[in-house]
C-alpha positions as CSV (number, residue, x, y, z in Angstrom):
1,X,27.9,223.8,155.0
2,X,26.4,220.2,155.4
3,X,29.1,219.4,158.0
4,X,28.3,222.5,160.0
5,X,24.6,221.7,160.0
6,X,25.3,218.1,161.0
7,X,27.6,219.2,163.7
8,X,25.1,221.7,165.0
9,X,22.3,219.1,165.0
10,X,24.5,216.6,166.8
11,X,25.5,219.2,169.4
12,X,21.9,220.1,170.1
13,X,20.9,216.4,170.3
14,X,23.7,215.7,172.8
15,X,22.7,218.7,174.9
16,X,19.1,217.5,174.9
17,X,20.2,214.0,176.1
18,X,22.3,215.5,178.8
19,X,19.5,217.7,180.0
20,X,16.9,215.0,179.6
21,X,15.5,213.2,182.7
22,X,16.5,215.9,185.1
23,X,14.3,215.3,188.1
24,X,14.1,218.1,190.7
25,X,12.2,218.3,193.9
26,X,9.8,221.2,194.0
27,X,7.2,222.6,196.5
28,X,3.7,221.2,196.3
29,X,2.4,224.6,195.3
30,X,4.4,224.5,192.1
31,X,2.2,221.6,190.8
32,X,-0.3,222.7,188.2
33,X,-3.6,223.8,189.9
34,X,-5.5,221.0,188.1
35,X,-3.1,218.4,189.6
36,X,-3.5,219.8,193.1
37,X,-7.3,219.7,192.8
38,X,-7.1,216.1,191.4
39,X,-5.2,214.9,194.5
40,X,-7.5,216.8,196.9
41,X,-10.6,215.2,195.2
42,X,-9.4,211.6,194.9
43,X,-7.0,211.3,197.8
44,X,-8.5,213.7,200.4
45,X,-7.1,212.0,203.5
46,X,-3.5,211.7,202.1
47,X,-0.8,214.3,202.4
48,X,1.7,214.9,199.7
49,X,5.1,213.7,200.8
50,X,7.1,215.2,198.0
51,X,6.8,216.4,194.4
52,X,9.3,216.0,191.6
53,X,9.4,217.8,188.2
54,X,11.0,216.0,185.3
55,X,12.1,217.4,182.0
56,X,12.5,215.2,179.0
57,X,13.8,217.2,176.0
58,X,10.8,219.4,175.4
59,X,8.3,217.9,177.8
60,X,7.6,218.6,181.5
61,X,6.0,216.1,183.9
62,X,5.3,216.0,187.6
63,X,5.2,213.2,190.1
64,X,3.5,213.5,193.4
65,X,4.2,210.9,196.0
66,X,1.7,210.6,198.8
67,X,2.2,209.6,202.4
68,X,0.3,206.3,201.9
69,X,2.8,205.2,199.2
70,X,0.7,206.1,196.2
71,X,2.1,208.1,193.4
72,X,0.5,210.2,190.7
73,X,2.2,211.4,187.5
74,X,0.9,214.4,185.7
75,X,1.7,216.1,182.4
76,X,2.6,219.8,182.2
77,X,-1.1,220.7,182.1
78,X,-1.9,218.8,185.3
79,X,-3.7,215.9,183.6
80,X,-3.0,212.5,185.3
81,X,-1.0,210.0,183.2
82,X,-0.2,207.3,185.8
83,X,-1.4,206.4,189.2
84,X,0.2,203.7,191.3
85,X,-1.1,202.6,194.7
86,X,1.2,200.3,196.6
87,X,-0.8,199.8,199.7
88,X,-4.3,200.5,198.5
89,X,-6.4,200.3,195.4
90,X,-6.7,203.1,192.8
91,X,-9.9,205.0,193.7
92,X,-12.8,203.7,191.6
93,X,-13.9,207.1,190.4
94,X,-10.6,207.5,188.5
95,X,-11.1,204.3,186.5
96,X,-13.4,204.8,183.5
97,X,-16.8,203.4,184.1
98,X,-16.5,201.0,181.1
99,X,-13.3,199.5,182.4
100,X,-14.7,199.2,185.9
101,X,-17.8,197.3,184.5
102,X,-15.6,194.9,182.6
103,X,-13.3,194.3,185.6
104,X,-16.2,193.6,187.9
105,X,-17.5,190.9,185.5
106,X,-14.2,189.3,184.6
107,X,-12.1,189.8,187.8
108,X,-14.6,190.6,190.6
109,X,-12.2,190.1,193.5
110,X,-9.2,191.9,191.9
111,X,-8.2,195.5,192.8
112,X,-6.6,198.0,190.4
113,X,-3.2,198.9,191.8
114,X,-1.9,200.9,188.8
115,X,-3.5,202.6,185.9
116,X,-1.8,204.5,183.0
117,X,-3.3,206.4,180.2
118,X,-1.9,207.9,177.0
119,X,-3.2,208.8,173.5
120,X,-3.5,205.1,172.6
121,X,-5.5,204.0,175.6
122,X,-5.2,202.6,179.1
123,X,-2.9,200.1,180.8
124,X,-4.4,198.6,184.0
125,X,-2.5,196.4,186.5
126,X,-4.4,194.3,189.0
127,X,-3.3,193.1,192.5
128,X,-3.3,189.5,191.0
129,X,-0.4,190.6,188.7
130,X,-2.5,190.7,185.6
131,X,-1.9,193.5,183.1
132,X,-4.7,194.6,180.9
133,X,-4.5,196.9,177.9
134,X,-7.5,198.9,176.6
135,X,-8.0,201.1,173.6
136,X,-9.4,204.7,174.0
137,X,-12.8,203.2,173.3
138,X,-12.3,200.8,176.3
139,X,-11.9,197.6,174.2
140,X,-9.7,195.0,175.9
141,X,-6.9,194.3,173.5
142,X,-4.3,192.4,175.6
143,X,-4.1,190.4,178.8
144,X,-0.7,189.6,180.3
145,X,-0.3,187.5,183.5
């Protein structure tokens, strides 16, 4: 019986890894409504070039790539997780006020080109190649250059 359970578990794990990371192109309309509204609000002049949906075991994520080269990743609910702007800066109103205030004092000439957030906090990349990590309470905990 143990062998059968172990074999079944291994089989499901293998199938999960095979199915994981399956990115598929989808129509823009298939993005969660919240994600579409986010793009319209923060990138009003930019058109969406393409959208991909990714599945990792039990999670779904979306990636929208804009015509200006920026990309926005969303979770299954349409909440942004990562924003990367290759040719411009991340719009200021996306960056939490507390982080913006700290950046304006410590790095007044730098622009945010990438921001990620998760349950632990924020990861901010500046155009001067500095990476900054913040907690959920906006405390700077790491600087990497």
